[in-house]
Backbone as CSV, one residue per row, in Angstrom:
resi,resn,N_x,N_y,N_z,CA_x,CA_y,CA_z,C_x,C_y,C_z
1,MET,-223.694,40.007,-120.167,-222.742,39.856,-121.199,-222.218,41.281,-121.840
2,SER,-221.085,41.200,-122.206,-220.437,42.453,-122.584,-220.982,42.891,-124.030
3,GLN,-221.055,44.228,-124.034,-221.515,44.911,-125.321,-220.238,45.310,-126.068
4,LEU,-219.021,45.046,-125.666,-217.873,45.405,-126.344,-217.645,44.506,-127.622
5,THR,-217.114,45.150,-128.657,-216.821,44.287,-129.749,-215.467,44.682,-130.350
6,ASP,-215.110,44.140,-131.513,-213.745,44.535,-132.189,-213.975,45.939,-132.829
7,ASP,-215.146,46.588,-132.896,-215.299,47.859,-133.359,-214.807,48.971,-132.199
8,LEU,-213.661,49.350,-132.478,-213.012,50.208,-131.193,-213.741,51.587,-131.104
9,LYS,-214.077,52.043,-132.281,-214.815,53.428,-132.199,-216.220,53.240,-131.622
10,GLN,-216.959,52.123,-131.806,-218.208,51.793,-131.268,-218.026,51.594,-129.642
11,ASN,-216.962,51.086,-129.244,-216.774,50.785,-127.976,-216.535,52.119,-127.265
12,TYR,-215.817,53.003,-127.859,-215.422,54.360,-127.319,-216.802,55.142,-127.103
13,SER,-217.661,55.005,-128.284,-219.104,55.799,-128.196,-219.854,55.220,-127.027
14,LEU,-219.895,53.874,-126.852,-220.667,53.246,-125.794,-220.031,53.752,-124.431
15,PHE,-218.712,53.883,-124.266,-218.141,54.382,-123.131,-218.676,55.709,-122.786
16,VAL,-218.590,56.630,-123.609,-219.137,57.937,-123.390,-220.524,57.993,-123.049
17,GLU,-221.351,57.346,-123.828,-222.788,57.233,-123.518,-223.128,56.710,-122.174
18,GLU,-222.498,55.541,-121.761,-222.864,54.806,-120.608,-222.415,55.612,-119.430
19,ILE,-221.159,56.228,-119.472,-220.666,56.889,-118.198,-221.412,58.089,-117.982
20,LYS,-221.911,58.782,-119.007,-222.843,60.021,-118.871,-224.084,59.551,-118.217
21,PHE,-224.599,58.359,-118.520,-225.874,57.882,-117.931,-225.642,57.429,-116.495
22,SER,-224.605,56.724,-116.164,-224.427,56.046,-114.864,-223.811,57.030,-113.921
23,GLY,-222.953,57.768,-114.387,-222.254,58.733,-113.634,-220.956,58.010,-112.972
24,LYS,-220.531,56.910,-113.410,-219.441,56.098,-112.975,-218.498,55.630,-114.092
25,VAL,-217.283,55.506,-113.671,-216.263,54.956,-114.550,-215.599,53.796,-113.709
26,TRP,-215.149,52.781,-114.353,-214.552,51.573,-113.753,-213.303,51.424,-114.134
27,GLY,-212.293,50.884,-113.281,-210.864,50.622,-113.670,-210.582,49.383,-112.832
28,VAL,-209.304,48.906,-113.144,-208.849,47.752,-112.428,-207.609,48.399,-111.563
29,THR,-207.534,47.800,-110.313,-206.609,48.162,-109.265,-205.772,47.025,-108.913
30,THR,-204.613,47.376,-108.600,-203.745,46.337,-107.923,-203.384,46.851,-106.547
31,PRO,-202.692,46.135,-105.738,-202.385,46.598,-104.408,-201.510,47.845,-104.482
32,GLU,-200.708,48.104,-105.649,-199.922,49.200,-105.696,-200.691,50.451,-106.346
33,GLY,-201.855,50.192,-106.887,-202.603,51.309,-107.487,-203.285,50.914,-108.721
34,TRP,-203.772,51.730,-109.531,-204.347,51.566,-110.887,-203.596,50.912,-111.926
35,VAL,-204.038,50.088,-112.665,-203.493,49.370,-113.709,-203.004,50.311,-114.790
36,VAL,-201.852,50.379,-115.178,-201.283,51.324,-116.162,-200.631,50.463,-117.225
37,CYS,-201.024,50.730,-118.444,-200.379,49.928,-119.636,-199.466,50.836,-120.538
38,ASP,-198.553,50.239,-121.186,-197.862,50.888,-122.155,-198.537,51.226,-123.420
39,SER,-198.459,52.312,-123.952,-199.094,52.665,-125.231,-198.647,51.838,-126.436
40,GLU,-199.733,51.508,-127.192,-199.334,50.757,-128.346,-199.181,51.725,-129.529
41,GLU,-199.516,52.853,-129.405,-199.504,53.956,-130.398,-198.373,54.984,-130.217
42,TYR,-198.012,55.278,-129.057,-197.145,56.328,-128.777,-195.944,55.736,-127.858
43,GLU,-194.616,55.987,-128.457,-193.510,55.585,-127.688,-193.442,56.381,-126.317
44,ASP,-193.024,55.769,-125.318,-192.807,56.346,-124.077,-194.117,57.102,-123.389
45,SER,-195.276,56.703,-123.939,-196.449,57.047,-123.343,-197.173,55.761,-122.450
46,GLU,-198.005,56.183,-121.643,-198.800,55.087,-120.896,-200.230,55.452,-121.105
47,VAL,-200.996,54.420,-120.692,-202.506,54.484,-120.859,-203.131,53.814,-119.667
48,ILE,-204.088,54.455,-119.121,-204.939,53.777,-118.079,-206.239,53.398,-118.669
49,PRO,-206.448,52.073,-118.548,-207.837,51.616,-119.255,-209.022,51.822,-118.279
50,PHE,-210.125,52.274,-118.713,-211.232,52.406,-118.060,-212.462,51.806,-118.747
51,TRP,-213.430,51.404,-117.956,-214.650,50.869,-118.627,-215.910,51.502,-118.125
52,SER,-216.870,51.599,-118.913,-218.232,51.935,-118.566,-219.002,51.014,-117.825
53,CYS,-218.665,49.738,-117.601,-219.403,48.731,-117.043,-218.530,48.024,-115.978
54,GLU,-219.050,47.742,-114.834,-218.317,47.036,-113.802,-217.966,45.687,-114.310
55,ASP,-218.819,45.059,-115.025,-218.748,43.604,-115.536,-217.604,43.538,-116.485
56,ASP,-217.442,44.501,-117.303,-216.324,44.537,-118.400,-215.020,44.680,-117.661
57,ALA,-214.989,45.540,-116.607,-213.688,45.807,-115.827,-213.328,44.479,-115.171
58,LYS,-214.370,43.846,-114.390,-214.156,42.669,-113.704,-213.652,41.534,-114.666
59,ALA,-214.135,41.557,-115.975,-213.526,40.543,-116.969,-212.049,40.534,-117.173
60,GLN,-211.348,41.659,-116.878,-210.011,41.792,-116.973,-209.366,41.098,-115.831
61,CYS,-209.985,40.764,-114.734,-209.341,40.420,-113.593,-209.179,38.781,-113.548
62,SER,-208.336,38.389,-114.471,-208.306,36.867,-114.718,-206.812,36.787,-115.267
63,ASP,-206.409,35.506,-115.235,-204.944,35.116,-115.752,-203.993,35.851,-114.851
64,GLU,-203.111,36.713,-115.556,-202.065,37.346,-114.864,-202.706,38.431,-113.956
65,TRP,-203.737,38.905,-114.199,-204.437,39.967,-113.436,-205.488,39.345,-112.386
66,ALA,-205.481,38.015,-112.055,-206.464,37.409,-111.243,-206.463,37.910,-109.897
67,GLU,-205.346,38.516,-109.373,-205.362,39.111,-108.058,-205.749,40.584,-107.993
68,ASN,-206.137,41.032,-109.087,-206.513,42.460,-109.181,-208.144,42.597,-108.746
69,SER,-208.532,43.826,-108.662,-209.964,44.112,-108.400,-210.313,45.329,-109.070
70,VAL,-211.636,45.627,-109.186,-212.256,46.750,-109.742,-212.628,47.858,-108.745
71,SER,-212.526,49.038,-109.194,-212.912,50.138,-108.403,-213.724,51.274,-109.242
72,SER,-214.512,51.963,-108.763,-215.176,53.027,-109.417,-214.784,54.296,-109.157
73,ILE,-215.026,55.237,-110.012,-214.811,56.733,-109.816,-216.027,57.463,-110.131
74,GLU,-216.516,58.270,-109.423,-217.643,59.189,-109.729,-217.224,59.985,-111.017
75,LEU,-218.137,60.130,-111.942,-217.894,60.934,-113.187,-217.403,62.253,-113.005
76,SER,-217.893,62.988,-111.972,-217.500,64.335,-111.719,-216.007,64.411,-111.334
77,VAL,-215.632,63.432,-110.395,-214.189,63.329,-110.031,-213.297,62.959,-111.142
78,PHE,-213.827,62.047,-111.997,-212.970,61.615,-113.204,-212.726,62.804,-114.108
79,VAL,-213.775,63.526,-114.348,-213.560,64.662,-115.224,-212.647,65.691,-114.650
80,GLU,-212.944,66.139,-113.418,-212.348,67.384,-112.841,-210.935,66.997,-112.396
81,ARG,-210.715,65.723,-111.836,-209.359,65.552,-111.125,-208.623,64.619,-112.109
82,TRP,-209.226,63.487,-112.411,-208.449,62.467,-113.254,-208.025,62.857,-114.547
83,LEU,-209.063,63.305,-115.384,-208.457,63.781,-116.779,-207.655,64.884,-116.687
84,THR,-207.742,65.832,-115.765,-206.776,66.915,-115.765,-205.450,66.508,-115.351
85,GLY,-205.407,65.617,-114.343,-204.049,65.079,-113.975,-203.455,64.311,-114.945
86,MET,-204.236,63.416,-115.578,-203.688,62.641,-116.759,-203.188,63.464,-117.806
87,ALA,-203.709,64.423,-118.219,-203.385,65.428,-119.067,-202.040,66.088,-118.766
88,GLU,-201.953,66.396,-117.467,-200.754,67.070,-117.113,-199.540,66.104,-117.076
89,ASP,-199.837,64.747,-116.704,-198.806,63.712,-116.677,-198.543,63.187,-118.063
90,GLY,-199.357,63.426,-119.148,-199.048,62.925,-120.428,-199.523,61.457,-120.571
91,VAL,-200.520,61.107,-119.663,-201.128,59.727,-119.647,-202.443,59.721,-120.430
92,LEU,-202.435,58.762,-121.406,-203.766,58.441,-122.169,-204.830,57.699,-121.481
93,VAL,-205.954,57.832,-121.939,-207.239,57.069,-121.531,-207.477,56.007,-122.447
94,GLY,-207.682,54.953,-121.997,-208.015,53.585,-122.801,-209.474,53.357,-122.459
95,PRO,-210.457,53.886,-123.179,-211.867,53.818,-122.884,-212.507,52.436,-123.463
96,ASN,-213.049,51.624,-122.566,-213.659,50.278,-123.016,-212.872,49.390,-123.840
97,TRP,-211.709,49.061,-123.387,-210.888,48.023,-124.018,-211.532,46.775,-124.045
98,ASN,-211.597,46.047,-125.125,-212.257,44.837,-125.322,-211.547,43.629,-124.615
99,ALA,-212.038,42.521,-124.661,-211.378,41.304,-123.930,-210.017,41.014,-124.248
100,ASP,-209.608,41.540,-125.461,-208.106,41.434,-125.953,-207.291,42.416,-125.447
101,MET,-207.875,43.463,-124.651,-207.180,44.710,-124.253,-206.772,45.571,-125.422
102,SER,-207.693,45.497,-126.326,-207.479,46.429,-127.495,-208.587,47.507,-127.503
103,GLY,-208.049,48.692,-127.869,-209.050,49.844,-127.860,-208.392,51.083,-128.249
104,LEU,-209.119,52.114,-128.199,-208.526,53.419,-128.585,-207.749,54.051,-127.440
105,GLU,-206.789,54.885,-127.822,-206.011,55.527,-126.927,-206.358,56.956,-127.130
106,VAL,-206.987,57.594,-126.061,-207.515,59.020,-126.232,-206.914,60.006,-125.329
107,GLU,-206.662,61.192,-125.858,-206.153,62.270,-125.113,-207.219,62.655,-124.033
108,PRO,-206.758,62.891,-122.751,-207.668,63.143,-121.738,-208.459,64.464,-121.972
109,GLU,-207.926,65.403,-122.616,-208.651,66.598,-122.920,-209.797,66.446,-123.922
110,ALA,-209.629,65.508,-124.816,-210.509,65.308,-125.893,-211.744,64.462,-125.259
111,LEU,-211.438,63.595,-124.319,-212.646,62.936,-123.665,-213.347,63.960,-122.778
112,ALA,-212.657,64.729,-121.942,-213.317,65.694,-121.132,-214.150,66.635,-121.981
113,GLU,-213.970,67.024,-123.143,-214.707,67.791,-123.948,-215.978,67.114,-124.308
114,GLN,-215.851,65.893,-124.652,-217.013,65.097,-125.039,-217.886,64.865,-123.890
115,LEU,-217.230,64.836,-122.790,-218.259,64.414,-121.549,-218.895,65.703,-120.967
116,LEU,-218.416,66.848,-121.459,-218.937,68.139,-120.877,-219.880,68.704,-121.825
117,ASP,-220.098,68.058,-123.201,-221.043,68.553,-124.076,-222.480,68.233,-123.459
């Protein structure tokens, strides 16, 4: 059962805590690549949602995303390659979005700093 709630800040804290512990980040992929969403907060920005739990990522693979699957990224690769690349491309991180695909949109550099503490 998912630990994600309507408290977006709590979901973000859970994301940081769980990925530090497990060493993995989970995302949703299509045959074309990783799922990317339009930002709700910033015009002309995109967000890649990630989850700290495989089951929460899998829960997104229904309805219009039923053909999608989940993939994991090792934490070291996520920090060193993904977050750096996302920052360069101006893409935000969507950590632990809930079942309604609601969540915070975080600058990759800010997340990297928290993960390296």
